[in-house]
C-alpha positions, 0 to 999 in steps of 0.5 A, spaced: 352 479 116 352 473 112 357 472 106 351 468 102 347 474 103 352 479 103 352 475 095 344 475 095 342 481 096 347 485 091 344 490 085 346 488 079 350 481 076 357 485 076 357 486 084 354 480 085 360 477 081 365 482 084 362 479 092 363 472 089 370 473 087 372 477 094 369 471 098 372 466 095 379 470 095 378 472 101 381 465 104 386 465 102 389 472 103 387 471 111 391 464 110 397 468 107 398 473 111 399 468 118 405 466 115 405 459 119 406 456 112 411 455 106 409 455 099 411 449 095 407 451 088 402 455 084 398 448 084 397 449 091 395 456 092 389 454 086 387 449 090 385 452 096 382 458 092 377 455 088 373 450 090 370 447 084 373 446 078 370 451 073 372 457 078 379 453 079 380 452 071 379 461 070 384 462 075 389 458 072 387 460 064 387 468 066 393 466 070 397 464 065 394 469 060 397 475 064 404 472 065 404 470 057 402 477 055 407 481 061 413 477 059 412 481 053 411 487 055 403 488 053 397 491 058 393 485 059 387 489 061 385 488 054 388 481 051 385 478 059 380 482 060 380 487 066 379 482 071 384 477 068 389 483 069 387 484 076 387 476 078 395 475 075 397 481 078 394 480 086 396 472 085 403 474 082 405 479 088 402 474 093 406 468 090 412 472 091 412 475 098 410 467 100 415 465 096 421 469 099 418 468 106 419 461 105 426 463 102 428 467 109 425 461 113 430 456 110 435 460 110 434 462 118 434 455 119 440 453 116 443 459 119 448 456 125 447 458 131 449 463 135 451 461 142 453 454 140 458 457 137 460 462 142 461 456 147 465 453 142 470 458 141 471 460 149 471 453 150 478 454 146 480 461 148 486 462 154 484 462 161 481 470 162 485 471 170 482 479 169 478 483 167 477 491 165 472 496 165 472 502 161 467 507 160 467 511 153 465 518 150 465 519 144 466 527 142 468 532 147 460 534 150 459 533 157 452 530 154 454 525 150 453 519 152 458 513 155 459 506 152 462 500 156 468 496 154 471 490 157 476 488 155 478 481 158 486 479 160 490 472 159 494 473 165 498 466 164 500 468 157 503 474 158 503 475 165 508 482 165 504 486 160 497 484 163 502 486 170 503 492 166 496 493 163 494 492 170 496 497 172 495 502 168 487 500 168 487 502 175 491 507 176 496 504 181 502 504 177 508 503 182 513 506 178 516 513 178 510 515 173 505 513 179 497 514 177 500 519 171 499 512 168 492 511 168 488 509 163 482 514 165 481 520 162 486 518 156 484 517 148 486 515 143 491 515 139 492 513 133 486 509 128 488 505 122 481 502 118 482 495 119 488 494 121 489 497 128 487 501 134 491 504 138 492 507 146 492 511 149 494 519 149 494 520 157 491 526 160 498 529 162 502 527 156 506 520 154 511 523 158 513 523 166 515 530 166 522 530 171 525 535 176 532 534 176 538 539 179 543 541 173 550 540 173 552 545 169 557 549 172 555 555 169 549 555 173 546 552 179 539 550 179 534 545 176 531 542 169 526 538 167 528 532 164 523 528 160 522 520 161 518 514 159 511 513 163 513 506 164 519 503 167 525 498 166 520 494 170 516 493 164 521 491 160 520 483 157 521 479 151 516 474 154 512 471 147 505 466 147 503 463 141 496 467 141 494 470 134 490 476 132 486 471 130 479 474 133 476 481 131 477 485 139 484 481 140 488 486 145 495 486 145 502 490 146 508 491 143 513 486 144 519 487 149 514 492 154 517 498 156 510 502 154 503 502 157 501 502 150 495 497 147 493 495 141 485 493 138 484 487 132 478 491 129 478 486 124 479 478 125 486 475 122 490 481 123 496 476 121 500 483 120 500 484 128 503 478 129 510 480 128 510 486 133 505 486 138 503 480 143 496 478 144 494 479 151 486 479 152 481 480 148 474 485 148 469 481 151 463 487 151 463 492 146 465 490 139 461 495 138 464 501 140 471 497 137 467 498 129 465 505 131 471 507 132 474 503 126 471 508 122 474 514 124 479 518 120 486 521 122 487 529 122 495 528 121 496 524 128 490 526 131 483 523 130 478 528 128 473 526 133 476 524 140 474 517 144 476 518 150 476 514 157 472 517 162 473 511 167 477 505 168 477 500 173 478 492 175 471 488 174 
């Protein structure tokens, strides 16, 4: 139906005036919802809505009246008329929404390109010589979904420590502990929120139980002694100039002699620089690190079990 016919066939003068106002505001509403423009001022709205000077002046005066009485906390329907109140509220709401959208677009325009920042950071990072992938499960339920965590190793910066890490990752440690030193089925050991996340609590414990013959003269037999999982070949005095400047830095204790490793949940974790040597970086799964960082401890145990269901080199 033609808009002119709709107005002409309206029954009463009040209905006719209502249709006239709707038809004049409708193009503006469509224009505002399209989201393809920015609105610099209120005058722009007046020029679009009010094609004639008389209607433009009417909207200006009623909107000003609405704003003045609203600031005083007075009802605008009596002071400015019902139509004035409706026009003031409607235009005010549309203007606020449009200005908010314009500010949001400007904020997005000022935001740096993440891909460019990542590329620049990657250019400054040491060479990754190996990658380890872990399937991480939260909780003890078998139906829990496994999540992927990938750690890249800086083999040229800490060759002995990264070798130790890689052997535990693949379950190929050649020492006395053998495949007991395997990150598969190992749990998170401790979590200190916004400080450090420490792996690993191994499936068969963090000590190697060894059966030896007793040297006690009173009886002949065997006894069990407990040794460290990591043998003397894992000891090292290597250090490097890498720091825990990024969230997701992976490090091991200075001096070696352990398969435990730490992950920094936050950037600039300088407290770890004193005790640890950076050996790698979390490449995928920082959301997992963030979730682990929120887990609380009960004594020496985590309230939620976090387990490596699988561990492999990729």
